C-alpha positions as CSV (number, residue, x, y, z in Angstrom):
1,M,-30.4,49.9,20.6
2,N,-32.9,52.2,18.9
3,K,-33.2,55.7,20.1
4,F,-36.1,56.2,22.5
5,Y,-38.6,58.9,21.9
6,F,-41.7,60.0,23.9
7,Q,-44.0,63.0,24.0
8,G,-47.2,63.2,26.0
9,D,-48.8,63.7,29.4
10,I,-48.0,62.0,32.7
11,P,-50.9,60.7,34.8
12,G,-51.9,62.7,37.9
13,S,-50.0,62.4,41.1
14,K,-51.3,59.5,43.2
15,S,-50.1,61.3,46.3
16,I,-52.2,64.3,45.5
17,F,-55.1,62.3,44.1
18,N,-55.4,60.3,47.3
19,R,-55.3,63.4,49.4
20,A,-57.9,65.1,47.3
21,L,-60.2,62.1,47.4
22,I,-60.2,62.2,51.2
23,V,-61.2,65.8,51.1
24,K,-63.9,65.1,48.5
25,S,-65.3,62.4,50.8
26,F,-66.2,65.2,53.3
27,F,-67.3,67.6,50.6
28,P,-68.9,65.7,47.6
29,V,-69.4,69.1,45.8
30,L,-65.6,69.3,45.2
31,D,-64.9,68.6,41.5
32,L,-61.5,66.9,40.8
33,H,-59.7,67.4,37.5
34,G,-57.0,65.0,36.2
35,F,-56.7,61.3,35.6
36,S,-55.1,58.3,37.4
37,N,-55.9,54.7,36.9
38,C,-53.2,53.3,39.2
39,D,-54.1,50.7,41.8
40,D,-53.5,52.9,44.8
41,V,-55.9,55.6,43.6
42,R,-58.5,53.0,42.4
43,H,-58.5,51.4,45.9
44,M,-58.9,54.7,47.6
45,R,-61.7,55.8,45.2
46,E,-63.6,52.5,45.6
47,G,-63.1,52.3,49.3
48,L,-64.5,55.8,49.9
49,K,-67.6,55.0,47.9
50,I,-68.6,52.1,50.2
51,F,-67.3,52.7,53.7
52,R,-70.5,54.1,55.0
53,D,-72.5,51.2,53.6
54,R,-70.1,48.3,54.0
55,N,-67.6,47.8,56.8
56,R,-64.9,46.0,54.8
57,I,-62.5,47.9,52.5
58,D,-59.7,46.5,50.3
59,C,-56.7,48.9,50.4
60,G,-54.5,46.7,48.2
61,E,-50.8,47.4,48.5
62,G,-51.0,51.1,49.0
63,G,-49.5,52.5,52.2
64,T,-51.0,55.9,51.6
65,T,-54.4,54.4,50.9
66,F,-54.3,52.2,54.0
67,R,-53.1,55.0,56.4
68,F,-55.4,57.7,55.0
69,M,-58.4,55.4,54.9
70,A,-57.8,54.2,58.5
71,L,-58.2,57.8,59.8
72,R,-61.1,58.5,57.4
73,V,-63.2,55.5,58.6
74,S,-62.3,56.3,62.2
75,R,-64.4,59.5,61.9
76,Q,-67.4,57.3,61.2
77,K,-69.3,55.5,64.0
78,G,-69.1,51.7,63.7
79,V,-66.8,48.8,63.1
80,H,-64.7,49.0,60.0
81,T,-62.3,46.4,58.5
82,L,-59.4,47.4,56.3
83,E,-57.8,44.6,54.3
84,A,-54.4,44.9,52.7
85,T,-51.7,42.6,51.2
86,A,-49.5,40.6,53.5
87,R,-46.5,42.7,52.4
88,L,-48.1,46.0,53.4
89,M,-49.3,44.6,56.7
90,Q,-45.6,43.7,57.5
91,R,-44.7,47.4,57.4
92,P,-44.6,49.4,60.6
93,K,-48.0,50.3,62.1
94,G,-47.2,51.4,65.6
95,G,-47.5,55.1,64.9
96,L,-50.9,54.6,63.3
97,L,-52.3,52.5,66.2
98,A,-51.0,55.1,68.8
99,L,-52.6,57.9,66.8
100,L,-56.0,56.2,66.7
101,K,-55.9,55.5,70.4
102,Q,-55.3,59.2,71.2
103,L,-58.4,60.0,69.2
104,G,-60.5,57.6,71.3
105,V,-60.7,55.0,68.6
106,Q,-60.0,51.3,69.2
107,A,-57.9,49.5,66.6
108,K,-56.5,46.0,66.4
109,V,-54.4,44.2,63.8
110,K,-55.1,40.6,63.0
111,G,-53.5,38.9,60.0
112,N,-54.0,41.0,56.9
113,E,-56.7,43.1,58.5
114,L,-57.0,46.2,60.6
115,F,-60.2,46.5,62.7
116,I,-61.3,50.0,63.7
117,M,-64.1,50.5,66.2
118,G,-65.5,53.7,67.7
119,E,-68.0,56.5,67.9
120,G,-65.9,58.8,65.8
121,W,-63.1,61.0,67.1
122,K,-63.4,62.1,70.7
123,R,-62.1,65.5,72.0
124,P,-58.6,64.9,73.2
125,R,-57.7,66.3,76.7
126,N,-54.2,67.1,75.6
127,P,-52.4,67.7,72.2
128,I,-52.1,64.7,70.0
129,F,-48.6,63.4,69.5
130,V,-48.0,62.1,66.0
131,D,-44.9,59.8,65.7
132,T,-43.3,60.6,62.3
133,S,-40.3,58.3,62.8
134,E,-42.0,55.6,60.6
135,S,-43.8,57.8,58.1
136,S,-45.1,61.4,57.7
137,Q,-48.3,59.9,56.3
138,Y,-49.8,59.6,59.9
139,A,-49.6,63.3,60.3
140,S,-51.0,63.9,56.8
141,A,-53.8,61.5,57.5
142,L,-54.7,63.4,60.7
143,V,-54.8,66.8,58.9
144,L,-56.7,65.5,55.9
145,N,-59.4,64.1,58.1
146,A,-59.8,67.2,60.4
147,W,-62.6,68.8,58.4
148,L,-65.9,69.6,60.1
149,L,-64.8,68.7,63.6
150,D,-66.8,70.1,66.5
151,F,-63.7,70.7,68.6
152,D,-60.2,72.3,68.1
153,L,-57.5,69.8,67.2
154,E,-54.0,70.5,68.5
155,F,-51.1,68.2,67.6
156,E,-47.3,67.9,67.7
157,L,-44.9,65.9,65.6
158,T,-42.4,63.6,67.3
159,G,-39.6,61.5,65.9
160,D,-37.3,61.9,63.0
161,K,-39.9,63.4,60.7
162,V,-39.3,60.9,57.9
163,S,-40.3,62.4,54.4
164,E,-41.4,65.6,56.1
165,S,-41.7,67.2,52.7
166,Y,-44.8,65.1,52.0
167,F,-46.4,66.5,55.2
168,E,-45.6,70.0,53.9
169,L,-47.3,69.1,50.7
170,T,-50.4,68.1,52.7
171,L,-50.4,71.4,54.6
172,E,-50.0,73.5,51.5
173,M,-52.8,71.6,49.8
174,V,-55.4,71.8,52.5
175,K,-54.6,75.5,53.2
176,E,-55.2,76.2,49.5
177,M,-58.5,74.4,49.8
178,G,-59.6,76.6,52.7
179,M,-58.4,74.9,55.9
180,R,-57.1,77.3,58.6
181,I,-54.1,75.8,60.4
182,K,-52.3,77.8,63.2
183,K,-48.7,77.2,64.0
184,T,-48.3,76.8,67.8
185,E,-45.1,77.0,69.9
186,R,-44.6,73.2,69.6
187,G,-46.9,72.1,66.8
188,Y,-50.2,72.9,65.0
189,L,-53.8,73.8,65.9
190,I,-56.8,73.2,63.5
191,P,-59.8,75.2,64.7
192,S,-63.2,73.4,64.7
193,G,-65.7,73.6,61.8
194,Q,-63.2,73.7,58.9
195,R,-64.8,73.9,55.5
196,I,-63.5,74.1,51.9
197,S,-63.4,77.3,50.0
198,K,-62.9,75.6,46.6
199,L,-65.4,73.9,44.3
200,E,-62.8,72.3,42.0
201,W,-59.2,71.1,42.2
202,T,-56.7,70.1,39.5
203,V,-54.4,67.2,40.2
204,E,-51.0,67.9,38.7
205,P,-48.8,65.2,37.0
206,D,-47.1,62.6,39.2
207,L,-43.5,63.8,39.4
208,S,-42.2,60.4,40.5
209,S,-43.5,58.9,37.3
210,G,-42.4,62.0,35.4
211,F,-38.9,61.5,36.8
212,T,-38.8,57.9,35.4
213,M,-39.8,59.0,31.9
214,A,-37.3,62.0,32.1
215,A,-34.6,59.5,33.1
216,A,-35.4,57.4,30.1
217,G,-34.8,60.5,27.9
218,A,-31.5,61.2,29.6
219,L,-30.4,57.6,29.1
220,A,-31.7,56.6,25.7
221,G,-33.1,59.3,23.5
222,E,-35.5,62.2,24.0
223,V,-38.6,62.8,26.2
224,T,-41.0,65.7,26.1
225,I,-43.5,65.9,29.0
226,N,-46.5,68.2,28.5
227,N,-48.2,70.2,31.3
228,F,-45.2,69.8,33.6
229,P,-45.5,72.0,36.7
230,E,-42.7,74.6,37.0
231,K,-43.5,74.9,40.7
232,S,-44.8,72.0,42.9
233,S,-45.0,70.9,46.5
234,Q,-44.2,67.3,45.3
235,P,-40.8,66.5,46.8
236,D,-39.6,64.7,43.7
237,L,-39.5,67.9,41.7
238,V,-35.9,68.1,43.2
239,F,-34.9,65.7,40.4
240,L,-34.5,68.8,38.1
241,D,-31.8,70.1,40.5
242,V,-30.1,66.7,40.4
243,F,-30.2,66.7,36.6
244,K,-28.4,70.1,36.6
245,K,-25.7,68.7,38.8
246,M,-25.3,65.7,36.5
247,N,-25.0,67.9,33.4
248,I,-28.1,66.3,31.9
249,D,-29.5,68.1,28.9
250,F,-33.0,69.4,29.7
251,T,-35.2,72.5,29.3
252,L,-38.3,73.5,31.1
253,A,-40.3,76.3,29.4
254,G,-44.0,77.0,29.1
255,H,-44.9,73.9,31.2
256,I,-43.1,71.6,28.7
257,L,-40.1,69.6,30.0
258,T,-37.7,68.2,27.3
259,V,-34.9,65.9,28.3
260,K,-32.3,64.6,25.8
261,Q,-29.8,61.8,25.9
262,T,-26.6,63.0,27.7
263,P,-23.5,60.8,27.1
264,S,-21.4,63.0,29.4
265,M,-23.4,62.7,32.6
266,K,-21.5,63.6,35.8
267,S,-21.5,61.7,39.1
268,V,-23.5,63.3,41.9
269,D,-23.9,63.3,45.7
270,V,-27.5,63.5,46.8
271,D,-29.3,63.4,50.2
272,L,-32.6,61.6,49.6
273,F,-34.1,62.0,53.1
274,Q,-37.0,64.0,51.8
275,S,-37.3,62.3,48.4
276,P,-36.5,58.6,48.8
277,D,-38.8,57.5,45.9
278,L,-36.1,58.8,43.5
279,F,-33.6,56.2,44.7
280,P,-34.1,53.1,42.4
281,V,-34.3,55.0,39.2
282,L,-31.6,57.6,40.1
283,A,-29.3,54.8,41.1
284,V,-29.7,53.4,37.5
285,V,-29.0,56.8,36.0
286,C,-25.9,57.2,38.2
287,S,-24.6,53.8,37.0
288,W,-24.2,55.2,33.5
289,A,-22.6,58.5,34.6
290,H,-18.8,59.3,34.7
291,G,-17.4,58.9,38.2
292,V,-18.6,57.7,41.6
293,S,-22.0,58.8,42.9
294,K,-23.3,58.7,46.5
295,L,-27.0,58.5,47.2
296,H,-27.6,58.7,51.0
297,G,-29.8,60.0,53.8
298,A,-32.7,57.5,53.4
299,P,-32.5,54.5,55.8
300,H,-36.3,54.3,55.5
301,L,-35.8,52.9,52.0
302,A,-35.5,49.5,53.7
303,L,-39.2,49.8,54.8
304,K,-40.7,50.7,51.5
305,E,-42.6,48.2,49.3
306,S,-39.4,46.2,49.3
307,N,-36.0,46.9,50.9
308,R,-35.0,49.1,48.0
309,I,-31.4,49.4,48.9
310,Q,-31.0,45.6,48.8
311,R,-33.1,45.2,45.7
312,V,-31.1,47.8,43.7
313,A,-28.0,46.0,44.9
314,D,-29.4,42.7,43.6
315,L,-30.1,44.3,40.2
316,F,-26.6,45.7,40.1
317,K,-25.0,42.4,41.0
318,L,-26.9,40.7,38.1
319,L,-25.5,43.4,35.7
320,D,-22.0,43.7,37.2
321,V,-22.5,47.3,38.2
322,Q,-19.9,48.1,40.8
323,H,-21.4,49.5,44.0
324,E,-21.2,49.6,47.8
325,V,-24.3,49.3,50.0
326,L,-24.7,51.9,52.7
327,P,-27.2,51.7,55.7
328,D,-28.9,54.8,54.2
329,G,-28.3,54.4,50.5
330,M,-25.5,53.4,48.1
331,I,-22.2,54.3,46.5
332,I,-22.3,53.7,42.7
333,H,-19.3,53.5,40.4
334,G,-20.6,54.8,37.1
335,N,-19.6,53.3,33.8
336,P,-21.0,54.7,30.5
337,Q,-19.5,51.7,28.7
338,Q,-21.3,48.9,30.6
339,K,-21.0,45.5,29.1
340,L,-24.5,44.5,28.2
341,K,-25.8,41.3,29.8
342,K,-27.9,38.5,28.2
343,N,-30.7,36.3,29.6
344,I,-31.1,38.1,32.9
345,R,-34.2,37.5,35.1
346,F,-35.0,40.1,37.7
347,N,-37.5,39.8,40.5
348,P,-38.8,43.3,41.6
349,D,-40.1,41.8,44.8
350,Q,-43.6,43.3,44.4
351,D,-42.1,46.8,44.1
352,H,-43.3,49.1,41.3
353,R,-40.2,51.3,41.5
354,M,-37.9,48.3,41.1
355,V,-39.8,47.5,37.9
356,M,-39.0,51.0,36.7
357,A,-35.3,50.7,37.5
358,A,-35.0,47.3,35.7
359,A,-36.9,48.6,32.7
360,L,-34.5,51.5,32.3
361,M,-31.6,49.0,32.3
362,K,-33.5,47.1,29.6
363,L,-34.0,50.3,27.6
364,K,-30.2,50.8,27.7
365,G,-29.7,47.4,26.1
366,H,-29.4,44.8,28.9
367,D,-31.4,41.7,28.1
368,I,-33.6,41.6,31.2
369,H,-36.8,39.7,31.7
370,V,-38.8,41.5,34.5
371,E,-40.8,39.0,36.6
372,D,-44.3,40.2,37.8
373,P,-44.2,43.3,35.5
374,H,-47.8,44.1,36.5
375,V,-46.8,45.4,39.9
376,I,-46.1,48.7,38.1
377,N,-49.9,49.1,38.2
378,K,-49.6,50.3,41.8
379,S,-48.5,53.7,40.6
380,F,-48.1,53.8,36.8
381,P,-50.1,51.3,34.8
382,E,-49.4,53.3,31.6
383,F,-45.6,52.7,32.0
384,W,-45.0,49.8,29.7
385,G,-46.9,51.4,26.9
386,M,-45.1,54.7,27.3
387,I,-41.6,53.2,27.6
388,G,-42.3,51.0,24.5
389,L,-40.9,47.7,25.9
390,T,-42.1,44.2,26.4
391,P,-41.3,43.1,30.0
């Protein structure tokens, strides 16, 4: 196995890009800096261009795109149709439909389509209740689309507050853009007539993608990521704390992150409730560490693009990595001396992060053919070129 080396920039965060594009749809004067060619951002960008002129929008496979777009088109009078893949439409939608109903908007799911009909948002008589037990994205979608309202909007969060850190990212972002949000005794209040105070916004690198490249450095060589944010509201920045616990060799100085191969990685115990996207790649890293690691706190992994707990288990079974499945994660018995397997075929089950996990095992020397490698385009189309592998 040749030593892996990478130095360069990571594309912009798709989470932040999609939030910023919603804001820009209210204020076209907003100038966005950064780049992202991933499918989720492309569908959001193209959908926002046409939704006033055409009532059918393709959201692809992006849960963020679908949920944010649903609230955006509901602000516009008319009948709108959102299309999505069958896999995405199988994911929970009850919280979204309940939210639209409280805003005076009719919505109906039929097959792979969501029909939204209304006259725009109506003034609620009572505070809006946003169920976050399925996803925090419903709450984020509500806030992101609360610009220029002619009434005060009061809302409360209910449920388990899954991935609440992403909602906090939304709040911090819109506040920096000029939105005034008041904390109430039980929730939040957004006064009417909110407008932006910024004319430009820079989208920072995607830290989920950055984590995958950093993990490649820790496993197989050396990675230097330019323009890395030393502070960020992206929940996945927590991977640096995980790296410290695992004794992984890295430095962050002057917005340059350097990660070097670390043969003596330690096992770790990590609660992933607020950063579940780390799970597939972190599980792979833990499989090469010394000792037994426990990744837990994220039962919602089963409701992602795939059942990620089960798909990681399937990958580990193929490679004889000892593990135990938990309802909210996995116990992983690390082995730095894994016996490399030959002629393995792995189906990522339409999940971009499972492609990343399998690719890192391939980078370490396992002979893996990844089926449907193009699903990585959902979040990181540059991945195969950066990682230097043929699927």
